[in-house]
DRENDO-1510 file (C-alpha; in Angstrom, 1 decimal, always signed):
<recs>
REC; n; res; u; v; w
REC; 1; MET; -54.7; -7.6; +56.4 .
REC; 2; GLN; -51.8; -8.8; +58.5 .
REC; 3; ARG; -53.9; -9.1; +61.6 .
REC; 4; ASP; -56.5; -11.2; +59.7 .
REC; 5; ALA; -53.7; -13.6; +58.5 .
REC; 6; GLN; -52.3; -13.8; +62.1 .
REC; 7; ARG; -55.8; -14.7; +63.4 .
REC; 8; GLN; -56.1; -17.4; +60.8 .
REC; 9; VAL; -52.7; -18.9; +61.7 .
REC; 10; TYR; -53.7; -18.7; +65.4 .
REC; 11; GLU; -57.0; -20.5; +64.8 .
REC; 12; LEU; -55.3; -23.2; +62.7 .
REC; 13; LEU; -52.3; -23.8; +65.1 .
REC; 14; SER; -53.6; -23.0; +68.6 .
REC; 15; PRO; -55.3; -26.4; +69.2 .
REC; 16; LYS; -52.2; -28.3; +68.1 .
REC; 17; LEU; -49.8; -26.0; +70.1 .
REC; 18; TYR; -52.1; -26.2; +73.1 .
REC; 19; HIS; -51.8; -30.0; +73.1 .
REC; 20; THR; -48.1; -29.8; +72.7 .
REC; 21; CYS; -47.8; -27.3; +75.6 .
REC; 22; LYS; -50.1; -29.4; +77.8 .
REC; 23; ARG; -47.7; -32.3; +77.5 .
REC; 24; TYR; -45.0; -30.2; +79.1 .
REC; 25; LEU; -46.8; -27.9; +81.5 .
REC; 26; LYS; -49.5; -28.7; +84.0 .
REC; 27; SER; -51.1; -25.4; +85.0 .
REC; 28; GLU; -53.5; -23.7; +82.6 .
REC; 29; GLU; -51.9; -20.4; +83.3 .
REC; 30; GLU; -48.4; -21.7; +82.3 .
REC; 31; ILE; -49.8; -23.3; +79.2 .
REC; 32; GLU; -51.6; -20.1; +78.1 .
REC; 33; GLU; -48.5; -18.0; +78.8 .
REC; 34; ALA; -46.2; -20.3; +76.9 .
REC; 35; MET; -48.7; -20.3; +73.9 .
REC; 36; ALA; -48.9; -16.5; +73.9 .
REC; 37; ASP; -45.1; -16.2; +74.0 .
REC; 38; ALA; -44.8; -18.9; +71.3 .
REC; 39; PHE; -47.2; -17.1; +69.0 .
REC; 40; PHE; -45.4; -13.8; +69.6 .
REC; 41; ASN; -42.2; -15.6; +68.5 .
REC; 42; ILE; -43.8; -17.2; +65.6 .
REC; 43; PHE; -45.2; -13.9; +64.3 .
REC; 44; THR; -42.0; -11.8; +65.0 .
REC; 45; LYS; -39.5; -14.4; +63.7 .
REC; 46; LEU; -41.4; -15.5; +60.6 .
REC; 47; ASP; -38.5; -14.3; +58.5 .
REC; 48; GLN; -36.4; -17.0; +60.0 .
REC; 49; LEU; -38.5; -19.8; +58.6 .
REC; 50; LYS; -36.4; -21.4; +55.9 .
REC; 51; GLU; -39.1; -23.5; +54.1 .
REC; 52; ASP; -42.9; -22.7; +54.1 .
REC; 53; LYS; -43.7; -26.5; +54.0 .
REC; 54; ALA; -42.1; -26.8; +57.5 .
REC; 55; PHE; -44.2; -24.1; +59.1 .
REC; 56; GLU; -46.2; -26.3; +61.4 .
REC; 57; ALA; -43.1; -28.2; +62.6 .
REC; 58; TRP; -41.2; -24.9; +63.1 .
REC; 59; ALA; -44.1; -23.5; +65.1 .
REC; 60; ARG; -44.3; -26.6; +67.3 .
REC; 61; LYS; -40.5; -26.4; +67.9 .
REC; 62; ILE; -41.0; -22.8; +69.0 .
REC; 63; ALA; -43.8; -23.9; +71.4 .
REC; 64; VAL; -41.7; -26.7; +72.8 .
REC; 65; ASN; -38.8; -24.3; +73.4 .
REC; 66; GLN; -41.1; -21.9; +75.1 .
REC; 67; CYS; -42.3; -24.7; +77.4 .
REC; 68; LEU; -38.7; -25.7; +78.2 .
REC; 69; HIS; -37.9; -22.1; +79.0 .
REC; 70; THR; -40.8; -22.1; +81.5 .
REC; 71; LEU; -39.7; -25.4; +83.0 .
REC; 72; LYS; -36.0; -24.5; +83.3 .
REC; 73; ARG; -37.0; -21.7; +85.7 .
REC; 74; LYS; -38.5; -24.2; +88.2 .
REC; 75; VAL; -37.3; -27.8; +87.5 .
REC; 76; ASN; -34.0; -29.4; +88.4 .
REC; 77; PHE; -33.6; -31.9; +85.6 .
REC; 78; ASN; -30.8; -33.6; +87.5 .
REC; 79; ILE; -33.2; -34.9; +90.2 .
REC; 80; TYR; -34.1; -38.5; +89.5 .
REC; 81; ILE; -37.4; -40.1; +90.0 .
REC; 82; GLU; -36.2; -42.1; +93.0 .
REC; 83; ASP; -35.2; -38.8; +94.7 .
REC; 84; MET; -38.7; -37.3; +94.3 .
REC; 85; GLY; -40.6; -39.7; +96.4 .
REC; 86; ARG; -43.9; -41.3; +95.2 .
REC; 87; LYS; -46.3; -39.1; +93.4 .
REC; 88; ASP; -50.0; -39.6; +93.7 .
REC; 89; GLU; -51.2; -42.4; +91.5 .
REC; 90; PRO; -54.4; -42.3; +89.5 .
REC; 91; SER; -57.3; -43.6; +91.4 .
REC; 92; GLN; -59.3; -45.0; +88.5 .
REC; 93; HIS; -58.8; -48.4; +86.9 .
REC; 94; TYR; -59.5; -48.9; +83.2 .
REC; 95; SER; -60.6; -52.1; +81.7 .
REC; 96; SER; -60.3; -51.3; +78.0 .
REC; 97; GLY; -57.0; -51.1; +76.0 .
REC; 98; LEU; -54.6; -48.3; +76.3 .
REC; 99; GLU; -55.3; -45.4; +73.9 .
REC; 100; GLU; -53.0; -42.5; +73.0 .
REC; 101; GLU; -55.1; -40.1; +75.1 .
REC; 102; ASP; -54.7; -42.5; +78.1 .
REC; 103; LEU; -50.9; -42.5; +77.7 .
REC; 104; MET; -50.9; -38.7; +77.5 .
REC; 105; HIS; -52.9; -38.6; +80.8 .
REC; 106; LEU; -50.5; -41.0; +82.5 .
REC; 107; LEU; -47.6; -38.7; +81.6 .
REC; 108; THR; -49.1; -36.1; +84.0 .
REC; 109; TYR; -48.2; -38.5; +86.9 .
REC; 110; LEU; -44.5; -38.4; +86.0 .
REC; 111; PRO; -42.1; -35.9; +87.7 .
REC; 112; GLU; -41.6; -32.9; +85.4 .
REC; 113; GLY; -38.0; -33.8; +84.6 .
REC; 114; CYS; -38.9; -37.3; +83.5 .
REC; 115; ARG; -42.0; -36.2; +81.6 .
REC; 116; THR; -40.0; -33.5; +79.8 .
REC; 117; VAL; -37.2; -35.9; +78.7 .
REC; 118; PHE; -39.8; -38.5; +77.7 .
REC; 119; ASN; -41.7; -35.9; +75.6 .
REC; 120; LEU; -38.5; -34.6; +73.9 .
REC; 121; PHE; -37.2; -38.1; +73.1 .
REC; 122; ALA; -40.2; -40.3; +72.4 .
REC; 123; ILE; -42.7; -37.8; +71.0 .
REC; 124; GLU; -40.6; -34.9; +69.5 .
REC; 125; GLY; -37.8; -37.2; +68.3 .
REC; 126; TYR; -34.8; -35.4; +69.8 .
REC; 127; SER; -31.6; -37.3; +70.5 .
REC; 128; HIS; -30.1; -37.5; +74.0 .
REC; 129; LYS; -27.3; -35.2; +72.9 .
REC; 130; GLU; -29.8; -32.6; +71.7 .
REC; 131; ILE; -31.9; -33.0; +74.9 .
REC; 132; ALA; -28.8; -32.6; +77.1 .
REC; 133; GLN; -27.9; -29.4; +75.3 .
REC; 134; MET; -31.5; -28.1; +75.5 .
REC; 135; LEU; -31.8; -28.8; +79.2 .
REC; 136; ASN; -28.2; -28.1; +80.2 .
REC; 137; ILE; -27.8; -31.7; +81.6 .
REC; 138; THR; -25.5; -34.6; +80.6 .
REC; 139; GLU; -26.5; -37.2; +78.0 .
REC; 140; GLY; -26.4; -39.7; +80.8 .
REC; 141; THR; -28.9; -37.8; +82.8 .
REC; 142; SER; -31.2; -37.6; +79.8 .
REC; 143; LYS; -30.9; -41.4; +79.3 .
REC; 144; SER; -31.5; -42.0; +83.0 .
REC; 145; GLN; -34.6; -39.7; +83.1 .
REC; 146; LEU; -35.9; -41.5; +80.0 .
REC; 147; ASN; -35.3; -44.9; +81.6 .
REC; 148; ALA; -37.0; -43.8; +84.8 .
REC; 149; SER; -40.0; -42.4; +82.9 .
REC; 150; ARG; -40.4; -45.6; +80.9 .
REC; 151; GLY; -40.3; -47.6; +84.1 .
REC; 152; LYS; -42.8; -45.4; +85.9 .
REC; 153; LEU; -45.1; -45.5; +82.8 .
REC; 154; LYS; -44.9; -49.2; +82.6 .
REC; 155; GLU; -45.8; -49.5; +86.3 .
REC; 156; LEU; -48.7; -47.1; +85.8 .
REC; 157; VAL; -50.0; -49.0; +82.7 .
REC; 158; GLN; -49.7; -52.3; +84.5 .
REC; 159; THR; -51.6; -50.9; +87.5 .
REC; 160; MET; -54.2; -49.0; +85.6 .
REC; 161; TYR; -54.9; -51.3; +82.6 .
REC; 162; TYR; -53.8; -54.8; +83.2 .
REC; 163; GLN; -54.2; -55.4; +86.9 .
REC; 164; ASN; -57.7; -56.8; +86.6 .
REC; 165; ASP; -56.7; -59.0; +83.7 .
REC; 166; LYS; -53.9; -60.6; +85.7 .
REC; 167; SER; -56.3; -61.4; +88.6 .
REC; 168; HIS; -58.5; -63.4; +86.1 .
REC; 169; GLY; -55.6; -65.2; +84.5 .
REC; 170; LYS; -55.9; -63.2; +81.3 .
REC; 171; THR; -52.9; -61.7; +79.5 .
REC; 172; ARG; -52.8; -59.0; +76.9 .
</recs>
């Protein structure tokens, strides 16, 4: 009976948690490992859930924490975007408007530190103080990483979505 319930929870949550993990981690192997560890924590720490209505948010927080645990082993969050050199830029140009899926794709071009802080602040809603504690960095570093990620995203959006419009005198 318990296995059947766990399978149902897994089937319900796995697409959402996969999407969450994909925002933080690049390799499929890391994503799958983080999800497996997250589901293990979800099922073994279910007694820590304070309110049933918050189950999905609680599960997402566990997945985010698992991704952060993975990232902390390999990322120096104190390295700024300027110190990392230029990453490869996307080669395609898009002529239609910017969609959520497009923004999520552009996030993959950010350095891991910037992408992580952007996700935690702009998508998950954590404060700079909370991010600093989670990543063991200063609030100033969190703010700087967010500012760098916003600047890089703005540059990518301008290049990918609005470059052709400017050349024809159009504005959006």
